[in-house]
Structures are given as C-alpha cells and as structure tokens.
N, C-alpha and C positions, 0 to 999 in steps of 0.2 A: 091666702098668705101674702104678706107684703114684705119686700126686703129691700135694703139699701143698694141702689145700683153699684155703688163704690165697692161694696163687699163682695159681689159676684163678678167683679172685673180682676180680682186677684188671680195672678198667673197668666193673664191675657197681654200678648204683646200689641200695644196700640200705637199705630202709626200717626193717628191725628184724633182729636177729639174736639168737637164743636158742641158748645152748650154745657149745661149743669150736670154734673155727676153725683151730686149729693141730692138725690131723689129717691123716692119709694117706687118700686115697680111690682106689679101683682102677678105677672105671668110672661113666660117667654115662648115666642111663637116664630115658626119658620113657614107656616102655611097662611098665606093672606087671607084666606076664607075664614080663619079662627081668630082674627083680631078683635081684641076687647080693650077697654079701657085702661090706661097705664100699662100697656105691655111693651115688651122689647120686641121687635121685628127683625129677624135675621134675613137679610137679602143674600140668599145662596143661590150659586150658579149650578143648576142641575143639568142633567142630560138633555132634558126636553124643555125646561122652562127655567128663565133666569129671574130670580126673586127681586133683582133690582128694577124690573120693569114694573113692579107693584108697591114701590115705596110710596108714592103720592097716595095711592089708594089706602094703604095700610094707616097713613097718617091722618086721613080723612075718616077713618073707621075707629080712631082712637089711640093709636101707637103714639107713644111719647119718646122712644129711644129707637133709634135705627142702627143696626150693625151692618156694615156694608164693606165691599172692597173697593168701590168706585163711589165717591160722594156725587150726589144729584147736582144738577146745575142750579136748581133753586134750592136755597136753604130756607127752613122754616124757622123762625125765632123761637117758637115755643117748644121745639124738638132738640133732643141731644142726637148728635151723629157720632158714631165711633167707626173709624176707618182701621180696617185690619187687612193682614195679607190674605187670611183664609177664613172667611166667615163659617164655614162647616165645621172646622176645627175649633173655632172660638166657641161655636155652640155647645159643644161637648164640655169644653172648659167651664163655661158659664152654667150650663145644666148641672154639672157636679157641685159647683159652688152653691147654686141655689137650693139644693137639697142637703146642703152641709156635707158634701163629700162622702157619701155612703159607702163607696167602695173601700175607703181607707179604714171603715169600721168592721169589717169582715175580710175573710181570706177569700179573694176572688180568683178562681182559676178558668182560664180560657181554653177551649178546645177547637183546633182548627184542622182542615184537611178536606179532601174531596169526600171521601167515604168514611163512616164510622164516628163523625162527630156526635151525632145523637145518641148513639149507643154508649159511647164512652161517658158523655156528660150525663145521661140518665143512670148508667150504673154507678157513677160516682156519688151522685144524688142518693140513690138507693142504699149504697154502702154506708155512706156517713150518717143517714137516718138510722140505720140498723145499729151503728156504733154509738148511738145516743145522742147525737148532734141535732141541732135546730138547723135546717139547710134549705137554700133556695136553689132553683133550677130555671135556666132560660134556654129553651130549645126549640127546634122546628116544630115538635109534636105539641108541647104545651109548656107554660111556665108554671112553676110551683112553688109555694112558700109552706114548707113543711107538709101538711096534708091538704092544703088549700090549692086548688087547681085554677090557673087563670089562663084563658084562652091564648093561643100564640098566633100571631099575623105574619111575623117575619122570623126568619132564623135568628138574626140580631136586631132588636127593636132600634128606633130612633133614639138619639141621646136624651130627649126628654122623657120618653116612656120609660127607658132604660133606667135612668137614675130615679125615677119616681118608684119603679119596680124594686130596685136595690134599696132605697130608703125605707119601703114598706118591709123588706126583708130584716132590716136593722130594727125597725120598730118592734117586730115580732120575734126578736131575739136570736136571729140567725148568726151563727159564726163562720159558716161557709157558703160559698155560691159558686155552682159550676155552670158555665154557660158556653154555648157554641159562638165561636167567632167566625163569620162568614168572610169570604175575600171581598165581597162587596162592601162589608161593613168596615173594613180597613181603608180601602180607596175613598169612601164617602165620609171618612172620619167620625163613624158613629161611636167608637171606642174612645176617642179623644177624651182626656181628663180622667180616665179611670185609671186605677191602680190595682195591677194584678201581682199576685204572689206567685203565679205559675202559668206555664203555658205547654200545651201538649199538641204534637203534630202526628196525625195518623199516616197520611198518604197524599200523594198528588197525581191526579190522572185527568184525562180529557174532560173538560167541562167548563161551562160559563164563557166560551170564547165569543159569545154574542156580546158580552160586556167587557171583556177584557182585551178582546180583539187577537192577542197572540198567547201561547202557551208561557211564554217568557215572562210576560206582563202578569199572567196568573200566579206564577211562581213568586214574582217579586211582591205581589199584594199578600201572599201569605207569609212571605218572609218579613214583610213590614211590621206585622204583629210582633215577631220575636225582636226586631230591632229596637222596639220602644220599651222592652222590658228593663227594669232596674237591676242592679248587680245583686240585690237582696232576693230576687226572685229565682225560679228554677225553669229550665227550658228542657222539656223532654221530648226526644225525637224518635222516630222509627227508623233504625239504622238499615233495615232490610229495603227501604224506599230509597231509590238512586238519587232522590232529592232531598232526602232526610236531613243529611249534614249540611246542605245549602242553607237550611233554616237558621242554623246556629252560627253561621259566619261572622256576623257582626253583632251578636247579641252580648250585653253585659251579664247577662243572668247565668247562673250555675248551669253547666251543660251535661244532660245526662241522656242515656239512650236505651232502648229496647229493641229486642230482635228474637226472631225464630230460628234463623239460618246461620247466625255468626255469634261469636262472643259479643257481650253486651253488659252494660250495668244491671239490667233486668232481663233475665233470659228464660225462655221456655221451649219445650219441644212437645209435639203432639204425640201421645201414646195410643188413644183410641178416639175415633170421630165418627158418631152414628146419630141417629134420629133421637136417641135418648140424652145426648149431650157429648162434652168434651171431657176426656181424661187428659190432663197436662202434667208433665213434670215442669214445675215453676220454681225456679231458684233452688232446685235440688229436692223439692218436695212434691210427691203425687197428689194431685187434688182433681176431683171430678166437679165439673161445671155444667150448669143446666143449658148454656148456649150451645150452638151447634156451628161448625165450620172453622177452617183455620183462619178465615178473616176475623172471626170473634176470638180466636186465640190471640190475635194482636191487640183486640180491643180490650180484652180482659188483662193483658200484661200492660197496657197504656194505664189502665186503672189501678193495677197493682203498684205500678212503679210511682204514680202519682200520690198514692196514699202513704207509701212509705217516705216519700219525699216531704209530705205533710206530717211527718213524725208519728205515724200511727204504728201499732204493733203488727208484726208480720203474721203471726199466728191468728190474732183477731181479724185482720184483713182477710186472710185467706179463708177462714171459717165463714164469715159473713158473706163474702164473694161467691162461695160455693152454692149459697141457697138463693141467690137472686136470678131473675129472669131479665130479659132485655127490654129494649123499647117497643112499643106498639108498632106493628107493621115492619118489623125487621126479622127476617125469617120466621115468620109467624105461621105455624103450620097446623093443620087440622086433619082428621081422617074420617072418611065416609064409612058407612055400614058395610060397603063393598071392598073396604081396605084401599080406597084410592086416597092419595095424600096430596092435599092442597097446601101450596106455600104462598103466602102473601108477603111480598118484599118491596121496599121503597126503591130498589135499585133502578136508577134512572141515568147511569152513565155505562160506557162500554165495559169499564173495569168492575164496576158493581155487578153488572149482569154476568160476567165471566166468573167472578168470585162466587156468586150463589150458584150458578149452574155446575162449576167445577166441584163445589161442595156436594151438590146432590148427586153427581156423578160418583164421586168418592165413596159416599155411603150407601148407594143404592146396592141391594144384594145380587141381583141377576140380571134378567133381560127385561126389567120393567121399561116402559117408555117414559120419556121426559116430554112433556107438552107444554111449550111455553106461550104465553100470551103477552104481548109486548107492543106499546106504543111509545111516541115521542111527544114531548109537550110542545104546543104552539108558541110563537114569539120568544123563542130560546134558540140556544146553539144549534143551528141546522147542520153544522159539519159531523155532528156525532150520529145523525140519524141512520146513514147506510151502515155505519160502524157497528152500531147497537143490533141492527137487523143481522149483519154478517156474523157477529158474536153468537146471538140467540140460535142461528142456523147451525153452526159448528158445534155446539154443546147440547143440541136438542134434537129429539127424534122427530117432533112435529113442532112447527111454529104458526102461531096465528098473529098476523099483523093487525092491529086494531087502533082505535082512538084512545088517546090519554086525556090530557087537558088541552084542546086546541086552542084555547082562548080567542084570539080574533083571526086566527088562520082557518083555511079549509082543511077539514081533517082527512079528507081524500087526497089532498095534495100532499100532506105530511106523509101518509102510507106510501104514496107513490115514491117519495125521496128515500123512504126506508127500503122500498123494493130494489132500489138501486144497489143495494148492499147484498142482495141474494144472489149467489152464483148460480150458473145453468144447473150444475148438479144438485143444487139445494132447493131447485123450485118444486120439484116433486113433493116435498115435506111441507111446503109453506102455502098456506092460504091467507087472504086478506078479508077481513069482516069489519066493517066501518062501525058498527054499533057494538060498543064494548060489553054489554050484558049479553048480546047474542053470541059473541065470542067466547065468554065464559060458558054459556050453554053448550056450545058446539064442543069445546074442550072436554066438558063433562060427558058428553055422547060418545066422544072418541075414545075415552079413557076405559081401559080394563082394570080388573082387579090388580093391585100392586102398582099401577102406574102413578106418576108423580106430574101433578099439574103445577106449574109456577106462574103466578100473576105478578108481573114485574112492573114497576115504576110509580105506583100510587101508595102502596104501604098503608101508612095510618090515615091517609085522606079520606075524608067523609063527603066529598063533592066531586064533580066534574065541571070545569069551568068552560063554558061555551059562550063566545060573544059577550064576554063581560058579566055573565050571568053564572052563579054557583049552584048548580042542581044537585039535589042529594044523590050520592053515589057512593057505595062502600063494597070495594071488592070482596071482603071477607064475608060480609052480609049476604051478598049475591051468590057466593060460592056455598055458603051453608044452605041457602034456600035450594040450590040445586042439588046438593047431597041429600037433602031430605026428601025431595021429589023422587030420588033414585030408589028409595027404600020400598 
C-alpha cells in the first residue's frame, strides 16, 4: 500500500521540513533493521537506543523520509527531513493516518490500572459479543477480532501494530474495541493519535517503578490517559481507590464513578462470596456471577458501568454478564480427586497477591491450609520483591519462594531479595526452591485434602523466560499433572 506523504502528515505539528512532501511512501518504520524502499523512518529516542544514531544507515537502506527531533549535520538532497518536537507522538498520529484513522470508525474504550485491566477488558469483550456485536479485544493475554485469536506480545502494542489491528477490526465489521492501556504506553506515546470514547480506571498500587522511578510518576502516567480524553468521551473511575479521583482532575470527559464501600454512580455490595461465585446487590438488583472475590466485584462493576455508559440496556447487561467467566489465568482454579484446590493467578504485585489471598481466606470454610508458591520477575521493579514475600507470608500457612521469569537475572539472587521480606516469625513456614516445577510438586506433597494451593505470578503465561529464551512452562498444566499423579 502506497500513500501520499502529505496525507499522513495531517495533524502533525511540523517545526521544519526539508525536501519534497508530495511523494508516495509505502511503509512506516521505527526499527532501523526493518528499513525498506520508500519508507518513512522515525528517529525515536528510546531508553536504551537513540534512533537518530541510525539515520544515515536507514537512508542507505532505502528510507526516503526521516522524521526526527534533531536534524543530522549532513542533509541528503534525495531525502525529505521532517523535524518535530516528539517523534514518538508523531509516529502515533502518522500511523493512524496511514491506516485511515480506524479508531474513529469504532467505539474504542481503554482500561488502565495496576490490577484488573485484563479481566475488565476481557469481560467487556465477551459481554458485547453476547449482546450481538462485532467486537475487538487488545489485551495482555491475547488480541481478538470476534472469534479470531491473534497472539499478544505487549499489553499495548506499538502504534503501527495497534493501528493495523484496529484497521483489521474495522474491515471485519467491528463496532466496539476494548483495550488495555498500560502506563508504559502512555509515556511512550503508543496511544497517540487514537480516538477513545471512554476510559476506565481500576486501581493503582506498587508496580513498574523500574520504569517510572517514583510512584508519583506512575500515577501521572495513568492520569495522562484521562487528560487526553475529549469532552464527548466518558471517564469511569474506582471511587474506593484513594487515587481514583486524581485520574479525573483535568479530564474534559464526562466523569463517572463506581464503588463498593460508598455511594457512587454505579454501586454494588457483596452478599455472598465462595468458590461457586459472587452474589452481588448491583444497583439495587441481586445477581449471581461466576467470578470469585471482592476484587472481581470491582471488575464486574466497572464492566457494568461501562456498558451502561455505552447505552446498553441494564437488564440485558446483567443477564449476559451473569453467565460469563473471566480471563485465563485470573483466579483460575481446579480441584483434585483428593479435594485439594489449586488456584492459578497472574498476581504479580503486592496488592494483587493480597487481594487473591484475602479472597481465599474469606471463602475457605475451616482449618484448611493455604500454600502459596510465589516468585518475582527478573529485570523488573526490585523494590516490590521483599514486599510480595512479606504479604504472601502474612496471608498464607506455608510459602514456597521460587523462580518466576528470571530473564537476565540470577534467579537465586531474586529469591534472596524476596527472603529479606520474611520476618523471623514467618521463617518457619517459608521454604525456597529454585526450580518452579519442583516447587509445585512440593506444594502438592505438602497439601492435605481441603487445602488450597495458590500459584501466583504467571497466570496465563505458557513460558518461563531465562536468559532471553522462552521455555515452555504452564503453571496450570504442571498442577494438573501433579493432581493426576496423586490419584
């Protein structure tokens, strides 16, 4: 596909342009390794690499247009140079223009927050499919266009992949798309150029400080998504989260809220909570849902509020929502022949771990043991490691510290950093096992009938990343194998 350069520059604030702008271009590229003839190369300043260092190489490989923040010393007469303030932001705008602005042709709703994004986005997708719509989903677990599943590599894809995906949704008749919006994507301008009809905030807790450096910067990143919303959009926030209203401070969007603990636009209270599901009083109606735990009561309420704000019928929404299950690897539980319950959950922040464990404690019936298997990812926020171990110990009867995705770090070092959060009184119930499969086996040997095993951290993931290599590893698969061996 070839397009006029001038056509995809609409909405771009250009500081200086050198060369011809009435020319055809075939592709947009921000990775110099993917240069091809007649392409536009975006020189983006990343955290590790500066695209400006690859301008000459990209031209020699066929790039005819360079979008940059600093013009090179040597100007090639056969190349067009476009100087802008922020090349990453311009990439989003030009990518949207390149694909004829697909986000304007459907109703795009973004979900942000530390925990709950995937469940809320997935439930909204399933709900609107059940209500009869053609729908798209962009999430951590997978992307989806109606019944077609597309593998996911990032919570929020890069602008080129994102607009290509949205364009395909439009081509397949989608009228709605629900997508997770990560804090990284806001800071890195991945959502630049997109038109949202709504935004949902779930909560914000300790996470990603390896990237954002401070909690304040992390909050501002989330808030940045709401700041960009137009007056025609809605902004739905969790009133029970102490930073919930911060999200709405500067937004032009219609402000709405939901809560369990106080009066809100969309209100619910938990009547019953057990391994069968949740009975909620939601906006004055008693409804049973298949999801488990008070954290899922918040997720359901966010979905309900979003659907009403998207002009859906209240009874149709509650009826359909009551029949749905959540996202893969989110409080995903199985029971062995010996009546041992295994729970697989993606919880990888202190708050998420506490939410899952407090839910298990709330719904267990007697003196059953809670055995938690937990690790922390390598090359990520190190400050949460000892906190996660501390939380796991406080809410469990036995804890096994193990490997998660060590990536390029030494897994033994990660475990030792987690052990710093284990108080002297909790050391007696904590053991460390480096091999995650052995940790799961050990938990199954320790468990007695009625006990509950929590496998926290990896959830839906089907791999374990060690030194840049992703080896097949599935918590649920291994747990099922161990349960069968116990028969």
